[in-house]
ZALUMVEX-362602 format. One line per field, with one value per residue (C-alpha): residue number from 1; residue in three letters; z, x, y. Coordinates in nm, 4 decimals. Layout:
N
seq <- [NUM / ...]
type <- [ala / ...]
z <- [Z / ...]
x <- [X / ...]
y <- [Y / ...]
***
This chain:
244
seq <- [1 / 2 / 3 / 4 / 5 / 6 / 7 / 8 / 9 / 10 / 11 / 12 / 13 / 14 / 15 / 16 / 17 / 18 / 19 / 20 / 21 / 22 / 23 / 24 / 25 / 26 / 27 / 28 / 29 / 30 / 31 / 32 / 33 / 34 / 35 / 36 / 37 / 38 / 39 / 40 / 41 / 42 / 43 / 44 / 45 / 46 / 47 / 48 / 49 / 50 / 51 / 52 / 53 / 54 / 55 / 56 / 57 / 58 / 59 / 60 / 61 / 62 / 63 / 64 / 65 / 66 / 67 / 68 / 69 / 70 / 71 / 72 / 73 / 74 / 75 / 76 / 77 / 78 / 79 / 80 / 81 / 82 / 83 / 84 / 85 / 86 / 87 / 88 / 89 / 90 / 91 / 92 / 93 / 94 / 95 / 96 / 97 / 98 / 99 / 100 / 101 / 102 / 103 / 104 / 105 / 106 / 107 / 108 / 109 / 110 / 111 / 112 / 113 / 114 / 115 / 116 / 117 / 118 / 119 / 120 / 121 / 122 / 123 / 124 / 125 / 126 / 127 / 128 / 129 / 130 / 131 / 132 / 133 / 134 / 135 / 136 / 137 / 138 / 139 / 140 / 141 / 142 / 143 / 144 / 145 / 146 / 147 / 148 / 149 / 150 / 151 / 152 / 153 / 154 / 155 / 156 / 157 / 158 / 159 / 160 / 161 / 162 / 163 / 164 / 165 / 166 / 167 / 168 / 169 / 170 / 171 / 172 / 173 / 174 / 175 / 176 / 177 / 178 / 179 / 180 / 181 / 182 / 183 / 184 / 185 / 186 / 187 / 188 / 189 / 190 / 191 / 192 / 193 / 194 / 195 / 196 / 197 / 198 / 199 / 200 / 201 / 202 / 203 / 204 / 205 / 206 / 207 / 208 / 209 / 210 / 211 / 212 / 213 / 214 / 215 / 216 / 217 / 218 / 219 / 220 / 221 / 222 / 223 / 224 / 225 / 226 / 227 / 228 / 229 / 230 / 231 / 232 / 233 / 234 / 235 / 236 / 237 / 238 / 239 / 240 / 241 / 242 / 243 / 244]
type <- [met / ala / leu / ser / arg / phe / tyr / gln / asp / val / asp / leu / val / val / gly / asn / thr / val / ala / leu / asp / ala / arg / asn / his / arg / his / val / val / his / val / leu / arg / lys / arg / ile / gly / asp / glu / val / val / leu / phe / asn / gly / gln / gly / gly / glu / tyr / val / ala / ser / ile / ala / ser / cys / asp / lys / arg / asn / ser / ser / val / val / ile / asp / ala / phe / arg / asp / val / asp / arg / glu / ser / asn / leu / gln / thr / his / leu / ala / leu / ala / leu / ser / arg / gly / glu / arg / met / asp / tyr / ala / leu / gln / lys / ala / val / glu / leu / gly / val / thr / his / ile / thr / pro / leu / leu / thr / gln / his / ser / thr / leu / arg / leu / asn / ala / asp / lys / ile / asp / ala / arg / met / arg / his / trp / gln / gly / val / ile / cys / his / ala / ala / glu / gln / ser / gly / arg / thr / ala / leu / pro / gln / leu / asp / glu / pro / gln / thr / leu / ala / thr / phe / leu / ala / ser / cys / gln / ser / asp / leu / lys / trp / leu / phe / glu / thr / cys / gly / glu / ser / ala / thr / pro / lys / ser / asp / val / arg / val / thr / arg / val / cys / met / leu / val / gly / gly / glu / gly / gly / trp / his / asp / asp / glu / val / ala / leu / ala / lys / asp / his / gly / phe / asn / val / ile / thr / leu / gly / pro / arg / ile / phe / arg / thr / glu / thr / ala / pro / val / val / ala / leu / thr / leu / ala / gln / ala / tyr / tyr / gly / asp / phe / ile / ala]
z <- [0.0240 / -0.1203 / 0.2177 / 0.3540 / 0.1659 / 0.2961 / 0.2115 / 0.4628 / 0.4265 / 0.5784 / 0.4864 / 0.4860 / 0.5234 / 0.5677 / 0.9827 / 1.0853 / 1.2844 / 1.1573 / 1.3848 / 1.1841 / 1.1000 / 1.2540 / 0.9344 / 0.8913 / 1.2887 / 1.2745 / 0.9880 / 1.0338 / 1.3978 / 1.4506 / 1.1165 / 0.9956 / 1.3625 / 1.2988 / 1.5918 / 1.6437 / 1.3966 / 1.1337 / 0.7806 / 0.6185 / 0.2947 / 0.3338 / 0.0308 / 0.0514 / -0.3068 / -0.3331 / -0.5790 / -0.4934 / -0.1591 / 0.1950 / 0.3489 / 0.7379 / 1.0006 / 1.3255 / 1.5983 / 1.9057 / 1.8891 / 2.1199 / 2.1428 / 2.0793 / 1.8475 / 1.6431 / 1.4850 / 1.2315 / 1.1329 / 0.7945 / 0.6819 / 0.3036 / 0.0000 / -0.2924 / -0.6112 / -0.7917 / -1.0021 / -1.1723 / -1.2651 / -1.6334 / -1.8903 / -2.0225 / -1.8210 / -1.7986 / -1.6916 / -1.5993 / -1.5725 / -1.4940 / -1.3637 / -1.0030 / -0.9337 / -0.6393 / -0.3618 / -0.5157 / -0.8657 / -0.7790 / -0.5310 / -0.8097 / -1.0940 / -0.8559 / -0.7494 / -1.1294 / -1.2428 / -1.0209 / -1.0388 / -1.4589 / -1.3541 / -1.3864 / -1.2829 / -1.2734 / -1.1777 / -1.1643 / -1.0901 / -1.2733 / -1.1694 / -1.5278 / -1.6404 / -1.5793 / -1.2868 / -1.0359 / -0.7361 / -0.5838 / -0.3101 / -0.0775 / -0.0083 / 0.3555 / 0.1959 / -0.0160 / 0.2509 / 0.3654 / 0.0461 / -0.0736 / 0.2130 / 0.1505 / -0.2081 / -0.1006 / 0.0964 / -0.2147 / -0.4139 / -0.1377 / -0.1132 / -0.4330 / -0.4897 / -0.2207 / -0.3555 / -0.7239 / -0.6006 / -0.7260 / -0.5977 / -0.6348 / -0.5807 / -0.8627 / -0.8011 / -0.6786 / -0.7791 / -0.6113 / -0.8043 / -1.0367 / -1.3492 / -1.6974 / -1.8326 / -1.5457 / -1.6465 / -1.9905 / -1.9294 / -1.8091 / -1.9792 / -2.1545 / -2.3377 / -2.6230 / -2.6710 / -2.6024 / -2.5947 / -2.4364 / -2.4406 / -2.5879 / -2.6395 / -2.9505 / -3.2409 / -3.4216 / -3.3990 / -3.3482 / -3.3633 / -3.0251 / -3.1862 / -3.3419 / -3.5452 / -3.3275 / -3.0324 / -2.7210 / -2.3271 / -2.2712 / -2.2935 / -2.1695 / -2.1223 / -2.0251 / -1.8645 / -1.8394 / -1.5546 / -1.5416 / -1.7437 / -2.0587 / -2.1588 / -2.2903 / -2.6205 / -2.5189 / -2.2867 / -2.5940 / -2.7944 / -2.5238 / -2.5418 / -2.8821 / -2.9186 / -2.6817 / -2.8594 / -2.7956 / -3.0004 / -2.9687 / -2.9110 / -2.9257 / -2.7607 / -2.9653 / -3.0046 / -2.6320 / -2.3136 / -2.0620 / -1.6901 / -1.5562 / -1.3584 / -1.6158 / -1.9347 / -1.7130 / -1.7136 / -2.0857 / -2.1749 / -1.9615 / -2.0974 / -2.4401 / -2.3553 / -2.1865 / -2.4481 / -2.7730 / -2.5292 / -2.2027 / -2.0427 / -2.1178 / -2.2195 / -2.5949]
x <- [-0.0080 / 0.1406 / 0.2469 / 0.0868 / 0.2319 / 0.3109 / 0.4503 / 0.6913 / 0.8278 / 1.1620 / 1.5561 / 1.4915 / 1.8143 / 1.8593 / 1.9325 / 1.8028 / 1.4932 / 1.2218 / 0.9041 / 0.5779 / 0.4180 / 0.0616 / -0.1255 / 0.0505 / 0.0205 / -0.3186 / -0.3782 / -0.1051 / -0.1952 / -0.5402 / -0.6812 / -0.4308 / -0.3789 / 0.0167 / 0.1955 / 0.5475 / 0.7411 / 0.4591 / 0.6082 / 0.4953 / 0.6778 / 0.7692 / 0.8368 / 0.9525 / 0.9725 / 1.3613 / 1.3907 / 1.2581 / 1.1248 / 1.1561 / 1.0791 / 1.0469 / 0.8931 / 0.7422 / 0.9523 / 0.7405 / 0.3705 / 0.1275 / -0.1540 / -0.0110 / 0.3053 / 0.4826 / 0.7824 / 0.9464 / 1.2919 / 1.4476 / 1.5340 / 1.5994 / 1.5695 / 1.3538 / 1.5718 / 1.1857 / 1.0663 / 0.7551 / 0.7063 / 0.5872 / 0.8902 / 0.6057 / 0.6072 / 0.2236 / 0.0706 / -0.2747 / -0.4546 / -0.8450 / -1.1325 / -1.2098 / -1.4882 / -1.6731 / -1.5867 / -1.6020 / -1.5610 / -1.2476 / -1.1319 / -1.2389 / -1.0255 / -0.6819 / -0.6618 / -0.7088 / -0.5097 / -0.2273 / -0.3296 / -0.2617 / 0.1000 / 0.0256 / 0.3886 / 0.1812 / -0.1392 / -0.2831 / -0.6096 / -0.7898 / -0.9901 / -1.2143 / -1.4979 / -1.7617 / -1.5808 / -1.8888 / -1.6084 / -1.4880 / -1.2512 / -1.1438 / -0.8906 / -0.8739 / -1.0052 / -0.7705 / -0.4928 / -0.7565 / -0.8654 / -0.4746 / -0.3944 / -0.6971 / -0.6208 / -0.2235 / -0.3937 / -0.5644 / -0.2791 / -0.1039 / -0.2979 / -0.3817 / 0.0266 / 0.0336 / -0.2498 / -0.1034 / 0.2943 / 0.3919 / 0.7433 / 0.7119 / 0.4395 / 0.3096 / 0.3419 / 0.0336 / -0.0080 / -0.2236 / -0.5436 / -0.4729 / -0.6383 / -0.6177 / -0.3992 / -0.1456 / -0.1015 / -0.0702 / 0.2247 / 0.4000 / 0.3169 / 0.6071 / 0.5516 / 0.6019 / 0.2158 / -0.0731 / -0.4186 / -0.7417 / -1.0038 / -1.3525 / -1.7183 / -1.7544 / -1.5788 / -1.3021 / -1.1283 / -0.7650 / -0.5623 / -0.4278 / -0.1592 / 0.1833 / 0.4426 / 0.7387 / 0.9211 / 0.7314 / 0.8197 / 0.5821 / 0.2046 / -0.0109 / -0.3324 / -0.6490 / -1.0057 / -1.3044 / -1.5279 / -1.8986 / -1.9941 / -1.7333 / -1.4408 / -1.5768 / -1.5191 / -1.2558 / -1.0884 / -1.0736 / -0.9289 / -0.6103 / -0.5508 / -0.4932 / -0.3335 / -0.0987 / 0.0136 / -0.2983 / -0.4979 / -0.8443 / -0.8968 / -1.2877 / -1.3189 / -1.6081 / -1.9762 / -2.0595 / -2.0404 / -1.8107 / -1.8436 / -1.5459 / -1.4226 / -1.3790 / -1.2225 / -0.8622 / -0.9153 / -0.9426 / -0.6839 / -0.3949 / -0.5008 / -0.4726 / -0.1491 / 0.0360 / -0.0817 / 0.0500 / 0.3816 / 0.4180 / 0.4182 / 0.1087 / 0.1859 / 0.0284]
y <- [0.0245 / 0.3034 / 0.5562 / 0.8921 / 1.1872 / 1.5345 / 1.8598 / 1.9682 / 2.3126 / 2.2365 / 2.1318 / 1.7430 / 1.5473 / 1.1620 / 1.1069 / 1.4292 / 1.4270 / 1.6763 / 1.8208 / 1.8204 / 2.1321 / 2.1673 / 2.0800 / 1.7723 / 1.6605 / 1.6886 / 1.4812 / 1.2018 / 1.1586 / 1.2912 / 1.1896 / 0.8697 / 0.7651 / 0.6960 / 0.5556 / 0.5161 / 0.3227 / 0.3707 / 0.5441 / 0.8172 / 1.0305 / 1.3397 / 1.6513 / 2.0024 / 2.0731 / 2.0903 / 1.7630 / 1.3888 / 1.2316 / 1.1645 / 0.7822 / 0.8721 / 0.7021 / 0.8411 / 0.9043 / 1.0946 / 1.1593 / 1.3060 / 1.5415 / 1.8083 / 1.7330 / 1.5168 / 1.4265 / 1.2008 / 1.0672 / 1.0751 / 0.7219 / 0.7012 / 0.9821 / 0.8798 / 1.0478 / 1.0846 / 1.3767 / 1.3544 / 1.7005 / 1.7642 / 1.8893 / 2.0981 / 2.4487 / 2.5454 / 2.8110 / 2.9192 / 3.2028 / 3.1506 / 3.3811 / 3.3751 / 3.1697 / 3.1045 / 2.8424 / 2.4533 / 2.6153 / 2.7538 / 2.4524 / 2.1810 / 2.3582 / 2.4030 / 2.1279 / 1.9109 / 2.1665 / 2.0309 / 1.6231 / 1.7398 / 1.9243 / 2.2567 / 2.4744 / 2.8419 / 2.9592 / 3.3327 / 3.4194 / 3.6670 / 3.9100 / 3.9852 / 4.2259 / 3.9226 / 3.7134 / 3.6576 / 3.7098 / 4.0154 / 3.9768 / 4.3077 / 4.3073 / 4.1962 / 3.8828 / 3.7956 / 3.6982 / 3.4351 / 3.3407 / 3.3048 / 3.0271 / 2.8444 / 2.7976 / 2.7163 / 2.4758 / 2.3243 / 2.2985 / 2.1277 / 1.8609 / 1.7791 / 1.7463 / 1.5222 / 1.3074 / 1.3355 / 1.2408 / 1.5526 / 1.7053 / 2.0692 / 2.2615 / 2.4881 / 2.9042 / 3.1178 / 3.4249 / 3.6687 / 3.7781 / 4.0308 / 4.1941 / 4.0366 / 4.3373 / 4.3197 / 3.9033 / 3.9848 / 4.2690 / 3.9690 / 3.6956 / 3.5001 / 3.1870 / 3.0296 / 2.9314 / 3.1565 / 2.9899 / 3.1917 / 2.9389 / 3.0620 / 2.9228 / 3.0672 / 3.3097 / 3.2226 / 2.8729 / 2.7839 / 2.4602 / 2.4122 / 2.2013 / 2.2961 / 2.1929 / 2.3825 / 2.2464 / 2.3987 / 2.4018 / 2.6551 / 2.7324 / 3.0024 / 2.9706 / 3.1784 / 3.0711 / 3.2812 / 3.2776 / 3.1955 / 3.4960 / 3.4065 / 3.6497 / 4.0578 / 4.0984 / 4.3794 / 4.1177 / 3.8945 / 4.1730 / 4.2705 / 3.9524 / 3.8747 / 4.1845 / 4.0115 / 3.7053 / 3.4988 / 3.2377 / 3.1789 / 2.8327 / 2.7018 / 2.3213 / 2.1964 / 2.2729 / 2.2431 / 2.4774 / 2.3905 / 2.4579 / 2.7377 / 2.4334 / 2.1894 / 2.3989 / 2.4486 / 2.0141 / 2.0414 / 2.2929 / 2.1370 / 1.8439 / 1.9159 / 2.0661 / 1.7596 / 1.5438 / 1.7395 / 1.8753 / 1.7376 / 1.3955 / 1.2351 / 0.8749 / 0.7794]
***
């Protein structure tokens, strides 16, 4: 049976004893009911993962001994940047979770004209912590050895001004269509996915001015949390590490 995996943001060295952070302690001790001697897997995003055994545990604290290093790399060779319009609650969580499972490298939440979610400045920090937790859990579950970068929400104009990529796709329900596949060597793909209200015409025009191709995905309308899954699947199938 596969060992439970946990992201631990500290230096991990074979032979060292490491105190589990509060989140991992709660899950290991109170949810999984692990006890001294049980094994878990830790990773810190710096490469590979570590098998560790629980050295101490009580209601408030626990620690592990790092027993062995596994030189594994489950990150995609394709750098994928997903910029998606803010959506509410579970829809945003689902999109982030599946993006991580599909190997996304970089995620940027966008404030768009048709976004249904508006965040006050005092709520951004709490929302960022929540999203980071979703990303962390998805990376643990999917076996990734690194966490994607998560940006704070920003306007489309701000994002476009800094976006650098070999291919730039904007996914739209209707309108012109361009094939997402290219014959040139591609190592970076940037994808724009709109919210529940779609894109405003001015936003599409602005993205096209910055080199984005409008991609349509057939005759059916995707929900805002489904479109990122389709976009990343296409990117990984064409240029990434999906096995044909």
